[in-house]
C-alpha positions in Angstrom: 3.6 -5.7 24.5 6.5 -4.5 26.6 5.0 -1.0 26.8 1.7 -2.4 28.0 3.4 -4.5 30.7 5.3 -1.4 31.9 2.0 0.5 32.1 0.5 -2.2 34.3 3.6 -2.2 36.5 3.3 1.6 37.0 -0.4 1.1 37.7 0.3 -1.3 40.6 3.6 0.2 41.8 2.0 1.4 45.0 1.1 -2.2 45.9 4.7 -3.2 45.3 5.9 -0.5 47.6 3.3 -1.5 50.2 4.5 -5.1 50.0 8.1 -4.1 50.4 7.1 -2.1 53.5 5.3 -5.1 55.0 8.4 -7.3 54.3 10.6 -4.7 56.0 8.3 -4.8 59.1 8.4 -8.6 59.1 12.2 -8.5 58.8 12.5 -6.1 61.8 10.2 -8.4 63.8 12.3 -11.5 62.9 15.6 -9.7 63.7 14.3 -8.6 67.1 12.9 -12.1 67.9 15.5 -14.4 66.6 18.6 -13.0 65.1 20.2 -16.4 64.0 17.4 -17.3 61.6 16.6 -13.8 60.6 18.5 -13.8 57.2 17.2 -17.2 56.1 13.6 -16.5 56.8 13.5 -12.9 55.6 15.1 -14.0 52.2 12.4 -16.7 51.8 9.7 -14.1 52.7 11.0 -11.5 50.3 11.3 -14.0 47.3 7.8 -15.5 48.0 6.3 -12.0 48.2 8.0 -11.0 44.9 6.8 -14.1 43.2 3.2 -13.5 44.4 3.3 -9.9 43.2 4.7 -10.9 39.7 2.1 -13.6 39.4 -0.7 -11.2 40.2 0.9 -8.6 37.9 1.0 -11.1 35.0 -2.7 -12.0 35.4 -3.6 -8.3 35.7 -1.7 -7.7 32.4 -3.5 -10.6 30.7 -6.9 -9.2 31.8 -6.0 -5.7 30.7 -4.8 -7.1 27.3 -8.0 -9.0 26.8 -10.0 -5.9 27.8 -8.1 -3.8 25.3 -8.6 -6.4 22.5 -12.3 -6.7 23.3 -12.7 -2.9 23.3 -11.1 -2.6 19.9 -13.3 -5.3 18.5 -16.3 -3.7 20.1 -15.5 -0.3 18.6 -15.0 -1.8 15.1 -18.1 -4.0 15.3 -20.4 -2.7 18.0 -22.9 -5.6 17.8 -24.6 -7.4 20.7 -22.0 -10.2 20.7 -18.9 -8.0 21.1 -20.8 -5.9 23.6 -21.5 -9.0 25.8 -17.9 -10.0 25.5 -16.8 -6.6 26.7 -19.3 -6.6 29.6 -17.7 -9.7 31.0 -14.4 -7.9 31.3 -15.5 -4.7 33.0 -17.0 -3.7 36.3 -20.8 -3.2 36.7 -20.3 0.6 36.8 -18.3 0.5 33.5 -20.8 -1.9 32.1 -23.5 0.8 32.0 -21.1 3.0 30.0 -20.4 0.2 27.6 -24.1 -0.4 27.0 -24.7 3.3 26.3 -21.7 3.5 24.0 -22.9 0.4 22.1 -26.3 1.9 21.6 -24.8 5.1 20.2 -22.4 3.2 17.9 -25.1 1.0 16.5 -27.3 4.0 15.9 -24.5 5.8 14.1 -23.7 2.7 12.1 -27.3 2.5 11.0 -27.4 6.2 10.1 -24.2 5.8 8.1 -25.7 2.9 6.1 -28.8 4.8 5.3 -26.7 7.8 4.2 -24.5 5.7 2.0 -27.6 4.2 0.4 -29.1 7.6 -0.2 -25.9 8.9 -1.7 -25.6 5.9 -4.0 -29.2 6.3 -5.1 -28.6 10.1 -5.7 -25.5 9.4 -7.8 -27.4 6.8 -9.8 -30.2 9.3 -10.4 -27.9 12.1 -11.4 -26.0 9.9 -13.8 -29.3 8.5 -15.2 -30.7 12.0 -15.7 -27.5 13.2 -17.4 -27.7 10.3 -19.8 -31.5 10.8 -20.4 -31.0 14.5 -21.1 -28.7 13.5 -24.0 -31.8 12.3 -26.0 -33.5 15.7 -26.4 -30.0 17.2 -26.7 -29.3 14.8 -29.6 -32.6 15.8 -31.2 -31.6 19.5 -30.9 -28.2 18.7 -32.6 -30.0 16.7 -35.3 -32.4 19.6 -35.9 -29.5 22.1 -36.2 -27.5 19.9 -38.5 -30.3 18.8 -40.8 -32.9 21.6 -40.8 -30.5 24.6 -40.9 -32.0 25.9 -44.1 -35.5 26.1 -42.4 -34.1 28.3 -39.6 -33.2 32.0 -39.8 -29.5 32.7 -39.1 -30.5 34.5 -35.8 -32.7 31.5 -34.6 -30.0 29.0 -35.6 -27.3 30.9 -33.7 -29.5 31.2 -30.6 -30.3 27.5 -30.6 -26.7 26.5 -31.2 -25.8 28.8 -28.3 -28.3 26.9 -26.0 -27.1 23.6 -27.3 -23.5 24.4 -26.4 -24.4 25.6 -22.9 -26.5 22.5 -22.3 -23.7 20.2 -23.4 -21.3 22.0 -21.1 -23.6 21.7 -18.0 -24.3 18.0 -18.7 -20.6 17.3 -19.1 -19.8 19.2 -15.9 -22.3 17.1 -14.0 -20.9 13.8 -15.4 -17.3 14.7 -14.6 -18.3 15.7 -11.1 -19.7 12.1 -10.6 -16.6 10.7 -12.3 -14.2 12.6 -10.0 -16.0 11.4 -6.9 -16.2 7.8 -8.0 -13.9 5.1 -6.7 -13.0 3.7 -10.1 -11.5 6.2 -12.6 -11.0 5.0 -16.1 -8.2 7.3 -17.2 -6.2 6.4 -20.3 -2.8 8.1 -20.4 -1.4 8.4 -23.8 0.7 10.8 -25.9 -1.6 13.6 -27.1 -1.3 16.4 -29.5 -1.9 19.6 -27.5 -2.9 21.4 -30.7 -5.6 18.9 -31.4 -7.0 19.1 -27.9 -7.2 22.9 -28.0 -8.7 23.0 -31.5 -11.5 20.5 -30.5 -12.2 22.6 -27.4 -12.4 25.8 -29.4 -14.7 24.0 -31.9 -17.0 23.0 -29.1 -17.2 26.6 -27.9 -17.5 28.1 -31.4 -21.2 29.1 -31.0 -20.5 30.8 -27.7 -17.4 32.5 -28.9 -19.1 33.6 -32.1 -22.1 34.9 -30.1 -19.8 37.0 -27.9 -17.8 38.2 -30.9 -14.4 36.8 -29.7 -11.2 37.5 -31.5 -9.1 34.3 -31.1 -5.3 34.4 -31.2 -3.6 31.0 -31.3 0.1 30.1 -31.1 0.1 26.3 -31.0 3.4 24.6 -32.1 3.3 20.8 -32.5 3.8 19.8 -28.9 2.8 16.5 -27.3 1.9 15.7 -23.7 1.2 12.5 -21.7 -2.4 12.7 -20.4 -6.0 11.5 -20.5 -7.7 13.0 -23.6 -11.2 13.4 -22.1 -9.9 14.7 -18.8 -7.6 17.2 -20.5 -10.4 18.4 -22.8 -12.7 18.8 -19.8 -10.1 21.1 -18.1 -9.7 23.3 -21.2 -13.5 23.4 -21.7 -14.0 24.8 -18.1 -11.4 27.5 -18.7 -12.9 28.5 -22.0 -16.4 28.5 -20.4 -15.1 31.0 -17.8 -13.6 33.2 -20.5 -16.9 33.3 -22.3 -18.9 34.1 -19.2 -16.8 36.9 -17.8 -16.3 39.2 -20.8 -16.5 43.0 -20.5 -19.5 44.9 -21.7 -17.2 47.2 -23.8 -14.5 46.5 -26.4 -13.7 43.4 -28.4 -13.3 40.2 -26.3 -10.0 38.4 -27.0 -8.9 34.9 -26.3 -5.2 34.0 -26.5 -4.3 30.3 -26.6 -0.5 29.7 -26.6 1.7 26.8 -25.9 5.5 26.5 -25.3 8.1 24.2 -23.8 10.8 24.9 -21.3 12.9 23.1 -18.7 9.9 22.6 -16.5 7.7 20.9 -19.2 5.0 21.9 -21.6 3.1 25.0 -20.8 -0.4 25.9 -22.1 -1.6 29.5 -21.4 -5.3 30.6 -22.0 -5.7 34.3 -21.5 -8.7 36.6 -21.9 -9.3 40.3 -21.6 -12.5 40.0 -19.5 -13.6 41.5 -16.2 -10.8 39.8 -14.3 -10.7 38.9 -10.6 -10.1 40.9 -7.4 -6.7 40.2 -5.8 -8.4 39.0 -2.6 -10.4 36.4 -4.5 -7.5 34.8 -6.4 -6.4 32.3 -3.6 -9.9 30.9 -3.5 -10.9 30.5 -7.2 -10.2 26.7 -7.2 -12.3 26.1 -4.1 -15.7 24.4 -4.4 -18.6 26.9 -4.8 -16.5 30.0 -4.6 -17.7 32.8 -7.0 -16.1 36.0 -5.8 -17.6 39.4 -6.0 -16.5 40.7 -9.4 -19.5 41.6 -11.5 -23.1 40.5 -11.6 -22.3 37.5 -13.7 -20.3 35.9 -10.9 -23.2 36.2 -8.6 -25.1 33.9 -10.9 -22.3 31.4 -11.1 -22.1 28.0 -9.4 -18.4 28.2 -8.6 -17.9 24.6 -9.8 -16.1 25.0 -13.1 -12.6 25.9 -11.9 -13.0 23.6 -8.9 -13.7 20.6 -11.1 -10.9 21.6 -13.5 -8.5 21.7 -10.6 -9.6 18.4 -9.2 -9.2 16.8 -12.6 -5.8 18.3 -12.9 -4.8 16.8 -9.6 -5.8 13.3 -10.9 -3.9 13.9 -14.1 -0.8 15.3 -12.3 -1.2 18.6 -14.1 -0.4 21.9 -12.4 -2.9 24.8 -12.7 -2.0 28.4 -11.9 -4.1 31.5 -12.3 -3.2 35.2 -12.7 -5.7 38.0 -13.0 -6.2 41.8 -12.6 -9.6 43.5 -12.3 -10.8 44.7 -15.8 -7.6 43.5 -17.4 -8.5 39.8 -17.9 -7.5 36.4 -16.6 -4.7 34.0 -17.5 -4.8 30.3 -16.6 -1.5 28.4 -17.0 -1.5 24.6 -17.4 1.8 22.9 -16.8 2.5 19.4 -18.0 5.6 18.3 -16.1 8.4 16.4 -17.8 7.9 12.6 -17.5 11.1 10.5 -17.2 11.2 7.7 -19.7 
């Protein structure tokens, strides 16, 4: 309030100086005409002029304050009522600008409402599709579980491979919607890191078997505080990348190790795949980034590590990645120490 009043004072300072100049001229005239009554009349003239100026300044400040309040209300709610209120406080020339601004703001508000409606409809459709696709996926799982004897080993392995890929893609889509939602139903609890890793490896067993992976595990009985589904999703995305980007020669390896130090619990997942170019490393967690290593990356969506990193942020988990071309990739998951 004090700042606004000072701004108004600066705005009308030239009028104050003009008034002082006029008073000085009157004082000179009084002094020349009648020196005995000069001091008394000039003092009255100066005080009355100052009072008039302060009164005018106060009313100008009030009008400016009302105009500012009306403008803020007009910007926040640019309807016809707030526009009419604003027009009463501005000049005719400024009124044309206010009308034009009001039209633009209302058009933008309408476009925003339409866009929000379309986004909500799209999210509902995606979630509905993801749940609907689970029906044929469940039938495929039922077929693999109950009609295995009727399928040749090769056909069974191929179908199980397709089933695993479909499940991963559906899960990725659902978690993307979950990450972007306003309400996130995370349940933080003490989790066995070994159990989480074993379940993730079980999910990817068909893909790992198809690629001929040699799995090396060093998983001592360590516990972390996290959300089970979220943590499993992060590990799944890392395993998915390890499966995708294997080398065409040699035996693919997957090392899953865990340890604890002064920083917290550390889970390392390392493969010996095609690796990543050094200039691509800083961007691997960015949305849609695929890099330029190998033909498989050109077919990728660039969403797996992005979603894993976004989930890690929600769960207060740190992700770090190290890689060398043709040497493999290592992703380190750090669970910080939680004070009791």
